[in-house]
C-alpha positions, 0 to 999 in steps of 0.5 A: 659646648652646652646649648643656650636656652632662649624664651620667645614671648611672641603672640604672632605664630609666623613670628614665633615659628621664624624666631624659634628656627632661626636660634635652633638652627644656631645651636639654641633650644627654644621654648615659645609662648604667646602671652606675658602670663605664659612667659611669667608662668614658663619661668618657674619651669625653665631659667633661659639664658635669654628672653626674647620679648614682643612689646605688644602681647595680648595680655601685657606689655613686654615692658610689663613683663620685663618689669616683673621678671626683674622685680622677681630676681630674674637677670636673664638678658631681655631683647625686644623684637618689636615692630613698635620702636619709639623714642619713649619706649627705647628710654624705657628699655634703657632703664631695664638691666640688661635689656636691648631693642631689636627693631623688626624687621632684621636681618638674621645675622643682625638678630643673632649678633645682638643677642650674642652681645647681651649674653655674658662672656 
């Protein structure tokens, strides 16, 4: 079985570490970056199977990053992992192809199930 790769975009070092450990402990390869621009730059080097994207990044919002990714033809599933969830935010995420929201805090099992549901069969 080939491992999947997740691009983790999270400015909080602790949260980035925890997401990476959770994923790697469940068979995923992870690439971690701390900003929206670093994410966009990294996409020139890796083709992830999924993106885990914080909404509040130091240089741009997660929604902005997702929209740039989609405008460039990127089609990997995007899971917004954020503590800042509002009805408006959820509506905006629903407008992005193959994107979901997972509110922090979450249980590891919930996170992994939500991520797996986003992936193609």
